[in-house]
LORO-322134 format. One line per field, with one value per residue: residue in three letters; x negated, y, z of N, C-alpha, C in turn. Coordinates in steps of 0.001 Angstrom, whole numbers. Example, Ala and Ser with C-alpha at 12.3 -4.5 7.8 and 13.67 -1.06 7.14 Angstrom:
aa	[ALA; SER]
n.xx	[-13190; -12850]
n.yy	[-5690; -2250]
n.zz	[7800; 7080]
ca.xx	[-12300; -13670]
ca.yy	[-4500; -1060]
ca.zz	[7800; 7140]
c.xx	[-13200; -12900]
c.yy	[-3300; 30]
c.zz	[7800; 7870]
***
This chain:
aa	[MET; ALA; TRP; GLY; GLY; SER; CYS; GLY; LEU; ASP; LEU; ALA; ARG; THR; GLY; MET; TRP; ARG; ARG; GLY; ILE; TRP; PRO; VAL; GLU; ARG; LEU; GLU; TYR; LEU; CYS; ARG; GLY; THR; PHE; SER; PRO; GLU; ALA; TRP; ASP; ARG; ILE; LEU; GLU; GLY; CYS; PRO; LEU; LEU; ALA; ASP; VAL; ALA; VAL; GLY; ARG; ARG; GLU; ALA; THR; ALA; LEU; PRO; LEU; LYS; ILE; ARG; VAL; LYS; LEU; PHE; GLN; VAL; PRO; ALA; ASP; LEU; PHE; GLY; PHE; ALA; GLN; ILE; SER; HIS; THR; GLY; PRO; GLU; SER; TRP; VAL; HIS; PHE; LEU; ARG; GLN; ARG; PRO; GLY; TRP; ASP; GLN; GLY; PRO; ALA; TRP; ASP; GLU; ALA; GLY; ALA; PHE; SER; ARG; ILE; GLY; LEU; ASN; TYR; VAL; GLU; PRO; GLU; GLY; ARG; GLY; GLY]
n.xx	[8589; 9337; 11199; 11750; 9297; 9015; 10898; 9759; 9801; 8555; 8860; 9504; 10040; 12305; 14063; 15871; 15085; 12536; 11308; 11338; 13738; 16261; 19396; 20285; 22646; 22369; 19823; 17243; 15533; 13012; 12330; 9488; 9401; 11810; 15037; 17659; 21191; 22427; 20286; 19531; 21843; 21716; 19272; 19784; 22062; 20865; 19382; 19030; 19095; 20862; 24273; 27578; 27155; 27331; 28377; 26668; 25663; 23300; 23335; 23884; 24683; 22558; 21517; 20601; 21421; 23657; 23754; 24153; 22229; 20548; 19178; 16982; 15647; 12686; 10525; 7269; 5153; 6181; 6606; 5552; 6773; 9459; 9528; 8966; 11290; 13408; 12837; 13080; 13449; 16385; 15995; 13266; 12490; 13795; 12219; 9616; 10193; 10299; 7733; 4860; 4183; 5781; 7174; 5573; 4072; 1200; 2072; 1465; 1743; 2821; 639; -615; 1404; 1809; -687; -465; 1286; -309; -664; -1725; -1333; 1556; 2564; 5534; 7027; 6375; 7751; 9939; 13415]
n.yy	[95656; 93195; 90945; 90911; 90327; 87704; 86549; 86666; 89096; 92358; 95049; 98527; 101399; 103973; 106939; 109441; 108812; 108082; 110544; 111610; 112514; 112415; 111876; 109134; 108111; 105611; 102897; 102746; 100781; 100054; 97569; 95992; 94615; 92364; 90833; 88498; 89258; 87145; 85916; 87857; 88008; 85514; 85746; 87916; 87020; 84989; 86070; 86423; 88972; 90495; 91439; 91256; 91296; 92856; 91486; 91081; 93743; 94365; 95252; 95566; 95127; 96146; 94412; 94821; 97339; 98097; 99579; 100584; 98978; 99531; 98134; 98668; 97894; 97567; 97077; 96112; 97525; 100136; 101089; 103230; 105633; 105100; 105103; 107736; 108922; 107736; 108490; 111280; 114847; 115556; 117879; 118245; 115786; 116316; 118448; 117141; 115208; 116666; 116956; 116194; 112796; 111640; 108626; 106993; 104230; 102218; 102774; 101916; 102750; 105578; 107457; 106969; 107528; 110358; 111161; 110539; 112542; 114749; 115816; 116280; 113993; 114208; 114026; 112290; 113801; 116307; 117205; 118868; 119655]
n.zz	[37425; 39401; 39268; 36565; 35346; 36258; 34710; 32231; 31025; 30019; 31544; 31944; 34025; 33219; 31971; 33905; 36494; 36160; 35701; 38119; 39169; 41422; 43091; 40738; 38244; 37272; 37149; 34809; 32493; 30179; 27878; 26637; 23623; 21991; 22325; 21666; 22042; 23395; 24639; 26498; 28008; 29366; 30719; 32451; 33895; 35195; 37157; 40536; 41756; 40520; 39708; 38374; 35491; 32471; 29645; 26779; 26803; 28077; 30797; 34358; 37807; 40426; 43219; 46739; 46512; 44919; 42524; 39245; 36562; 33578; 30689; 28013; 24784; 22784; 19900; 20539; 19323; 18956; 21527; 22991; 21841; 22275; 25038; 25689; 24365; 25866; 28489; 28519; 29134; 27090; 25404; 25426; 23964; 21518; 20584; 20275; 18429; 16005; 15328; 13209; 12466; 14373; 15467; 14014; 14029; 15046; 18376; 21223; 23871; 25902; 25793; 23383; 21638; 22164; 21182; 18504; 17567; 17834; 20417; 23823; 26499; 28649; 31937; 33033; 35127; 34541; 32418; 32296; 32601]
ca.xx	[9706; 9022; 12121; 11458; 8067; 9225; 11713; 9100; 10089; 7636; 9773; 8973; 11010; 12528; 15153; 15697; 14492; 10964; 10824; 11357; 15011; 17129; 19800; 20583; 23784; 21885; 18390; 17084; 14370; 12615; 11672; 8560; 9857; 13215; 15685; 18965; 22154; 22617; 19118; 19704; 22881; 21108; 18233; 20381; 22952; 20055; 18629; 19837; 19112; 21905; 25697; 28518; 26530; 28134; 28041; 26230; 25346; 22071; 23676; 24385; 24617; 21332; 21897; 21720; 21783; 24922; 23653; 24061; 20928; 20647; 18011; 16806; 14500; 12049; 9335; 6075; 4331; 6733; 6985; 5246; 7831; 10614; 9404; 9180; 12658; 14273; 12491; 13654; 14773; 16824; 15398; 11863; 12408; 14141; 10954; 8567; 10641; 9986; 6254; 4418; 3651; 6749; 7797; 4767; 3275; 1571; 1988; 1678; 2098; 3047; -603; -811; 2440; 1453; -1882; -24; 1910; -1243; -618; -2152; -362; 2165; 3254; 6968; 7509; 5929; 8477; 11113; 14621]
ca.yy	[95159; 91811; 89888; 91047; 89568; 86255; 86006; 86797; 90432; 93430; 96256; 99807; 102349; 105099; 107767; 110607; 108300; 108230; 111923; 111996; 113120; 111566; 110596; 108934; 107218; 104162; 102777; 102446; 100177; 99795; 96239; 95887; 93253; 92281; 89552; 88372; 89526; 85872; 85661; 88910; 87590; 84321; 86330; 88709; 86123; 84059; 86813; 86524; 90328; 91195; 90986; 92012; 91413; 93270; 90607; 91724; 95208; 94541; 95951; 94782; 95865; 95655; 94256; 95177; 98794; 98308; 100685; 99929; 98871; 99409; 97788; 99024; 97075; 98146; 96320; 96588; 98557; 101517; 101332; 104666; 106626; 104757; 105512; 109237; 109159; 107268; 109274; 112620; 115217; 115589; 118987; 117833; 114750; 116874; 119148; 116143; 114511; 117459; 117007; 115197; 111633; 110999; 107216; 106381; 103443; 101801; 103562; 100857; 103316; 107011; 108307; 106685; 108273; 111754; 111383; 110467; 113726; 115824; 116535; 115686; 113274; 115007; 113181; 112470; 114768; 117649; 117339; 119698; 118859]
ca.zz	[38069; 39732; 38589; 35029; 35021; 36439; 33565; 30961; 30529; 30264; 31756; 32503; 34371; 32288; 32321; 34880; 37612; 35924; 35799; 39491; 39522; 42212; 42652; 39438; 38161; 37053; 36928; 33391; 32126; 28773; 27649; 25503; 22958; 21704; 22560; 21148; 23129; 24125; 25575; 27489; 29046; 30088; 31601; 33521; 34629; 35981; 38111; 41815; 42282; 39762; 39702; 37438; 34172; 31292; 28647; 25470; 26918; 28839; 31899; 35507; 39102; 41236; 44636; 47579; 46291; 44279; 41515; 37837; 35924; 32100; 30014; 26605; 24183; 21587; 19421; 21290; 18604; 19017; 22911; 23408; 21309; 22921; 26365; 25676; 24105; 26962; 29623; 28306; 28841; 25564; 24802; 25210; 22978; 20277; 20254; 19889; 17170; 14881; 15080; 12199; 13138; 15289; 15129; 13086; 14885; 16285; 19617; 22313; 25136; 25696; 25395; 21945; 20958; 22160; 20307; 17109; 17196; 18048; 21753; 25026; 27370; 29741; 32900; 33079; 35973; 33987; 31173; 32546; 32733]
c.xx	[9529; 9966; 11951; 10329; 8294; 10215; 11031; 9363; 8944; 8459; 9064; 10145; 11062; 13598; 14792; 14828; 12946; 10514; 10931; 12664; 15793; 18189; 20201; 21915; 23443; 20412; 18215; 15652; 14254; 11882; 10735; 8803; 11285; 13753; 17069; 19978; 22382; 21574; 19242; 20662; 22387; 20128; 18922; 21351; 22102; 19239; 19510; 19850; 20165; 23170; 26372; 27871; 27586; 27665; 27786; 25807; 23968; 22309; 24165; 24373; 23432; 21854; 20561; 22117; 23138; 24896; 23530; 22630; 21259; 19221; 17998; 15658; 13950; 10859; 8159; 5240; 4902; 7072; 6690; 6291; 9041; 10664; 9590; 10686; 13590; 14035; 13108; 12856; 15038; 16088; 13840; 11667; 12837; 12849; 9922; 9000; 10385; 8572; 5847; 3738; 4605; 7230; 6902; 3774; 2010; 1345; 2354; 2028; 2315; 1804; -802; 251; 2193; 154; -1347; 568; 1011; -1175; -1296; -942; 216; 2940; 4732; 7576; 7159; 6796; 9762; 12328; 15834]
c.yy	[93597; 90822; 89921; 90215; 88141; 85782; 86261; 88106; 91411; 94766; 97402; 100655; 103480; 105964; 108859; 110131; 108314; 109574; 112453; 112582; 112055; 112294; 110450; 108097; 105805; 104115; 102270; 101858; 99969; 98514; 96415; 94546; 93166; 90927; 89622; 88812; 88367; 85660; 86596; 88516; 86400; 84927; 87020; 87851; 85159; 84731; 86994; 88003; 91176; 90529; 91731; 92254; 91687; 92517; 91363; 93165; 95436; 95511; 95201; 95717; 95307; 95534; 94409; 96575; 99103; 99530; 99955; 99984; 98756; 99162; 98150; 98113; 97814; 97228; 97015; 97635; 99950; 101852; 102753; 105728; 106306; 105171; 106973; 109544; 108813; 107987; 110739; 113699; 115472; 116718; 118773; 116825; 115443; 117697; 118151; 115484; 115336; 117522; 115932; 114048; 110903; 109714; 106560; 105528; 103026; 102890; 102680; 101415; 104900; 107796; 108152; 107499; 109867; 112066; 111376; 111742; 114972; 116561; 115650; 115085; 114246; 114013; 113341; 113548; 116199; 117940; 118234; 118952; 119556]
c.zz	[38227; 39159; 37221; 34679; 35183; 35445; 32149; 30313; 30905; 30401; 32372; 32886; 33380; 32730; 33366; 36102; 37397; 36023; 37217; 40035; 40308; 42935; 41175; 39359; 37982; 37035; 35536; 33233; 30698; 28659; 26446; 24833; 22830; 21852; 22041; 22339; 23986; 25145; 26638; 28561; 29836; 31125; 32742; 34341; 35594; 37098; 39426; 42285; 41594; 39766; 38615; 36157; 33102; 30046; 27355; 25640; 27618; 30083; 32994; 36694; 39936; 42610; 45447; 47332; 45664; 43286; 40203; 37327; 34425; 31503; 28494; 26079; 22999; 21141; 20108; 20544; 18598; 20479; 23329; 22993; 22070; 24416; 26554; 25467; 25266; 28339; 29597; 28881; 27309; 24825; 24492; 24122; 21701; 19717; 19688; 18572; 15890; 14487; 13985; 12976; 14025; 14623; 14091; 13936; 14303; 17392; 20756; 23574; 24829; 25200; 23966; 21100; 20943; 21244; 18851; 16595; 17506; 19388; 22823; 25800; 28444; 30644; 32874; 33983; 35487; 32795; 31210; 32564; 33362]
***
């Protein structure tokens, strides 16, 4: 996401949108790294592509689409597990969480997380839903 990079954020698309399901109620992004609520508010309020920032909630409206945007954050070493969890679907994530190695970092990306739980990487679109 271009505006994210210009603000020093490392953002990746997530949620149903990442699995190729459209339309969605909101656009969801996962940030690699964590910031305080105050820092998030400053970042989002300073972005000219966003309006109606929900203070303290990492949420705003993307212009000109007028669709809600929600941002999630995670420490970089657990990004792979968080990306799987936030991409879903819920039944898929529930299955994966039962496997030995779940949430045992580091897993810098999804391929690393899948490897930790003994599975080959599965593209988001192939995860059912």
